[in-house]
Wavefront OBJ file of the C-alpha trace (Angstrom):
o trace
v 103.779 67.959 84.091
v 104.262 71.321 85.878
v 105.762 74.126 83.903
v 109.507 74.486 84.440
v 110.674 77.308 86.707
v 113.818 77.679 84.603
v 113.952 76.835 80.844
v 117.191 76.977 78.980
v 117.480 75.918 75.317
v 120.730 76.073 73.294
v 121.902 79.057 75.322
v 125.001 80.863 74.018
v 127.098 83.808 75.107
v 130.186 84.963 73.194
v 132.578 87.769 73.989
v 134.990 89.598 71.641
v 138.360 89.664 73.408
v 141.318 91.800 72.133
v 144.507 89.783 71.545
v 148.056 90.674 70.512
v 151.547 89.308 70.766
v 153.961 90.441 73.483
v 156.389 93.226 72.858
v 156.542 96.905 72.112
v 156.121 96.546 68.327
v 152.935 94.479 68.805
v 151.633 97.042 71.294
v 152.169 99.934 68.779
v 150.667 97.893 65.968
v 147.541 97.242 68.075
v 146.956 100.977 68.368
v 146.377 101.054 64.638
v 144.776 97.707 63.996
v 143.298 95.848 66.895
v 142.823 92.048 66.575
v 139.964 90.425 68.360
v 138.976 86.793 68.866
v 135.601 85.367 69.774
v 135.477 83.503 73.073
v 132.432 81.313 73.701
v 131.768 81.465 77.407
v 128.549 79.441 77.038
v 128.243 77.213 74.010
v 124.729 75.854 73.447
v 123.565 74.533 76.796
v 120.074 73.277 77.514
v 118.300 72.225 80.781
v 115.046 72.484 82.671
v 114.659 73.036 86.392
v 111.326 72.324 88.101
v 109.680 74.610 90.677
v 111.122 74.035 94.143
v 114.175 72.068 92.896
v 117.650 72.749 94.302
v 120.250 72.092 91.581
v 124.018 72.299 91.840
v 125.702 74.067 88.939
v 129.336 72.916 88.868
v 132.397 73.406 86.895
v 135.998 74.805 87.109
v 136.819 78.516 86.985
v 136.017 79.817 83.511
v 133.589 77.084 82.695
v 130.646 79.523 82.155
v 128.767 79.166 85.429
v 128.661 82.757 86.477
v 127.990 83.945 82.897
v 124.976 81.568 82.823
v 123.665 82.883 86.115
v 124.093 86.441 84.902
v 122.052 85.710 81.779
v 119.337 83.968 83.874
v 119.090 86.965 86.177
v 118.933 89.372 83.282
v 122.401 91.017 83.837
v 123.624 89.753 80.495
v 121.988 89.384 77.151
v 122.424 85.982 75.453
v 124.202 85.768 72.103
v 121.849 82.971 71.016
v 119.331 80.481 72.246
v 116.372 81.071 74.501
v 115.805 81.275 78.191
v 112.790 81.847 80.464
v 112.480 82.033 84.211
v 109.015 81.831 85.765
v 107.650 82.485 82.288
v 109.703 85.720 81.853
v 112.483 86.576 79.496
v 115.238 87.749 81.964
v 117.020 90.356 79.832
v 113.782 92.339 79.515
v 114.228 93.168 83.157
v 110.538 93.532 83.872
v 109.514 94.538 87.392
v 107.235 91.490 87.688
v 110.306 89.358 87.004
v 112.821 91.133 89.166
v 110.472 91.022 92.110
v 110.485 87.166 91.949
v 114.217 86.501 91.760
v 117.428 87.203 93.637
v 121.100 86.710 92.989
v 123.759 86.344 95.688
v 127.428 86.402 94.789
v 129.908 85.543 97.448
v 131.946 88.458 98.752
v 130.023 90.971 96.569
v 128.257 93.525 98.743
v 124.808 94.855 98.105
v 124.239 96.345 101.551
v 125.314 99.894 102.339
v 128.709 99.720 104.087
v 128.468 102.461 106.712
v 124.923 101.972 108.094
v 123.291 99.080 110.003
v 121.919 96.244 107.899
v 118.437 96.978 109.293
v 118.448 100.375 107.546
v 119.474 98.778 104.256
v 116.575 96.358 104.706
v 114.203 99.312 104.829
v 115.639 100.617 101.559
v 115.109 97.196 99.946
v 111.464 97.202 101.121
v 110.910 100.476 99.380
v 112.691 99.335 96.156
v 110.574 96.157 95.912
v 107.422 97.892 97.166
v 106.790 95.273 99.827
v 103.825 96.092 102.106
v 105.037 97.053 105.556
v 103.309 94.257 107.422
v 104.524 91.591 105.024
v 108.009 93.075 105.110
v 108.250 93.030 108.847
v 106.984 89.433 109.077
v 109.512 88.219 106.469
v 112.341 90.281 107.990
v 111.766 88.917 111.444
v 111.434 85.322 110.191
v 114.755 85.571 108.225
v 116.511 87.207 111.219
v 115.404 84.283 113.367
v 116.330 81.639 110.785
v 119.791 83.203 110.314
v 120.272 83.749 114.091
v 121.260 87.355 113.438
v 120.176 88.865 116.745
v 121.743 92.323 117.230
v 124.032 91.987 114.223
v 121.493 93.803 112.086
v 121.964 96.917 114.286
v 125.676 97.178 113.653
v 127.217 98.968 110.611
v 127.976 96.406 107.936
v 131.700 97.442 107.895
v 131.954 96.240 111.542
v 130.826 92.692 110.727
v 133.018 89.703 110.141
v 132.921 88.064 106.723
v 130.593 85.307 107.906
v 128.277 87.800 109.628
v 128.274 89.997 106.594
v 127.329 87.041 104.349
v 124.472 86.188 106.611
v 122.965 89.736 106.464
v 123.632 89.925 102.717
v 121.641 86.785 102.100
v 118.886 87.990 104.479
v 118.693 91.328 102.510
v 118.486 89.364 99.211
v 115.439 87.386 100.379
v 113.308 90.138 101.987
v 110.979 90.258 98.996
v 110.503 86.520 99.160
v 111.885 85.583 95.789
v 110.779 82.290 94.174
v 114.006 81.738 92.365
v 117.445 82.025 93.982
v 120.691 82.201 91.983
v 123.428 81.637 94.499
v 126.973 82.071 93.177
v 129.529 80.764 95.733
v 127.427 81.908 98.784
v 129.787 80.256 101.269
v 133.132 81.174 99.794
v 135.725 82.208 102.344
v 133.569 81.168 105.327
v 134.633 78.823 108.106
v 133.113 75.345 108.287
v 130.564 76.290 111.021
v 129.327 79.305 108.999
v 129.091 77.253 105.762
v 126.922 74.781 107.623
v 124.540 77.546 108.852
v 124.230 79.031 105.365
v 123.359 75.589 103.979
v 120.749 74.956 106.704
v 119.289 78.409 105.969
v 119.007 77.758 102.215
v 117.336 74.349 102.905
v 114.872 75.894 105.378
v 113.960 78.759 102.945
v 113.402 76.154 100.179
v 111.036 74.149 102.389
v 109.097 77.074 103.697
v 108.537 78.898 100.409
v 109.057 76.272 97.716
v 111.796 78.376 96.114
v 113.826 77.128 93.195
v 117.570 77.326 93.744
v 120.468 77.191 91.281
v 123.713 76.939 93.270
v 127.334 77.178 92.226
v 129.984 76.298 94.786
v 133.513 74.949 95.006
v 132.675 73.431 98.357
v 131.280 69.931 97.641
v 129.820 69.871 101.181
v 127.386 72.508 99.963
v 126.392 70.465 97.023
v 126.063 67.149 98.882
v 123.976 68.720 101.648
v 121.523 70.623 99.376
v 121.416 69.060 95.892
v 120.062 65.752 94.660
v 120.704 66.873 91.065
v 123.819 68.467 89.601
v 124.666 70.031 86.248
v 128.341 70.069 85.331
v 129.536 72.619 82.775
v 132.977 72.537 81.191
v 134.320 74.847 78.440
v 130.840 76.233 78.086
v 129.178 72.914 77.417
v 127.159 70.601 79.685
v 129.196 67.561 80.606
v 126.644 65.948 82.913
v 123.054 66.608 84.087
v 121.530 64.142 86.526
v 121.410 62.680 90.048
v 124.463 63.168 92.217
v 124.539 59.468 92.848
v 124.538 58.670 89.128
v 127.483 61.086 88.701
v 129.602 58.781 90.901
v 128.425 55.720 89.028
v 129.211 57.211 85.599
v 132.563 58.934 86.219
v 134.180 57.098 89.130
v 136.577 54.266 88.098
v 137.642 53.466 91.700
v 136.417 52.553 95.139
v 138.021 53.373 98.495
v 138.632 50.582 100.980
v 139.253 51.445 104.625
v 140.922 48.680 106.598
v 141.769 48.495 110.337
v 144.156 45.646 111.153
v 145.363 44.022 114.305
v 148.890 44.527 112.922
v 149.367 48.206 112.346
v 152.596 47.718 110.479
v 151.129 45.404 107.809
v 151.906 46.310 104.194
v 148.798 46.562 101.999
v 150.446 47.959 98.922
v 150.061 44.680 96.996
v 146.254 44.925 97.333
v 145.893 48.389 95.919
v 147.210 52.011 95.959
v 147.732 53.158 99.640
v 146.420 56.692 99.840
v 146.221 57.111 103.586
v 147.434 55.616 106.882
v 146.476 56.864 110.313
v 146.273 55.130 113.713
v 146.121 51.626 112.274
v 143.512 52.583 109.651
v 144.745 52.164 106.078
v 142.967 53.612 103.078
v 143.316 51.866 99.689
v 142.183 52.966 96.201
v 141.298 50.043 93.961
v 139.560 49.748 90.604
v 135.781 49.393 90.917
v 135.717 46.107 89.029
v 138.349 44.599 91.350
v 136.783 45.662 94.743
v 135.046 42.357 95.653
v 138.161 40.275 94.716
v 140.434 42.611 96.698
v 138.251 42.537 99.797
v 138.263 38.719 99.646
v 142.064 38.598 99.466
v 142.463 41.031 102.387
v 140.072 39.131 104.626
v 141.669 35.778 103.729
v 145.274 36.958 104.195
v 145.110 39.362 107.151
v 143.636 39.730 110.652
v 141.003 42.387 109.869
v 139.399 44.256 112.756
v 137.217 46.468 110.529
v 136.672 47.079 106.807
v 134.467 49.566 104.936
v 134.034 50.318 101.228
v 133.186 53.856 100.087
v 132.764 55.854 96.878
v 135.588 58.303 96.330
v 135.056 61.952 97.403
v 132.704 63.768 95.085
v 135.393 66.336 94.166
v 137.625 63.516 92.924
v 134.799 62.185 90.818
v 134.219 65.553 89.219
v 137.937 66.064 88.593
v 137.953 62.601 86.852
v 134.937 63.728 84.736
v 136.928 66.813 83.575
v 139.886 64.655 82.717
v 137.749 62.234 80.710
v 136.240 65.153 78.785
v 139.644 66.599 78.069
l 1 2 3 4 5 6 7 8 9 10 11 12 13 14 15 16 17 18 19 20 21 22 23 24 25 26 27 28 29 30 31 32 33 34 35 36 37 38 39 40 41 42 43 44 45 46 47 48 49 50 51 52 53 54 55 56 57 58 59 60 61 62 63 64 65 66 67 68 69 70 71 72 73 74 75 76 77 78 79 80 81 82 83 84 85 86 87 88 89 90 91 92 93 94 95 96 97 98 99 100 101 102 103 104 105 106 107 108 109 110 111 112 113 114 115 116 117 118 119 120 121 122 123 124 125 126 127 128 129 130 131 132 133 134 135 136 137 138 139 140 141 142 143 144 145 146 147 148 149 150 151 152 153 154 155 156 157 158 159 160 161 162 163 164 165 166 167 168 169 170 171 172 173 174 175 176 177 178 179 180 181 182 183 184 185 186 187 188 189 190 191 192 193 194 195 196 197 198 199 200 201 202 203 204 205 206 207 208 209 210 211 212 213 214 215 216 217 218 219 220 221 222 223 224 225 226 227 228 229 230 231 232 233 234 235 236 237 238 239 240 241 242 243 244 245 246 247 248 249 250 251 252 253 254 255 256 257 258 259 260 261 262 263 264 265 266 267 268 269 270 271 272 273 274 275 276 277 278 279 280 281 282 283 284 285 286 287 288 289 290 291 292 293 294 295 296 297 298 299 300 301 302 303 304 305 306 307 308 309 310 311 312 313 314 315 316 317 318 319 320 321 322 323 324 325
């Protein structure tokens, strides 16, 4: 078995957070004696990611996703446990390690604001000591993949959010990293731009065999790129496995879409009506009752079309959080 690109074993990160009661008296008392409490942002998580794998790292705000990515990239030192990425200990911040990874955080700028992106690219080439010929080949390849054209010649401050995100990601990949930590790379972008970013990440992964750990609140990102997902909640891993198995494990319902000859028919006795549009009615039924419900609908009504689907992946994840709570 090939060595893991990312190895995480019982990883922990705690922060000491000041706390006090509301009111002036409590504020004055805290000047003399400050009370702190320990907050476990990451609480003993373990996982392995193979070289070239794209994994979705999901969870609600405050679950520990970004803290984990910062430890993996070397920006934070773990409180406990062990991690290695490409055989390196991240918090040692060795040049040999930093030259093989990158981290992209949505709406966080790394390019210089007042100069064209192309000039920032030259600075990155010097920082990573990329040979000129190799740099130009990679730069031109990324510009073509991202369809940047003349955007790289404009000052970054003159670009739209979507355009800026594209040049930010391009700049982060100029040294051809083998591990990508992507923290909400499509946040705030329109649907078209999100799709382009996803296609770009998939193309980069195929061309260079890069390992990708992706966090996103857009489930379209996860479904398009990730066969495997890791769900973290309250600093602990709630699920680690195939996206399809996530639906099987945590979804209690199925969605039935029915198109009837009689658009005014009432289907509420067959299940929970959650949508109705242009003669197409959407029902939510318990998974165990799906076959029986379909049989009743077909027997009782004049059905023009009927499909059965799993619920949206975001609903499944929300149900997983509720079960864990």
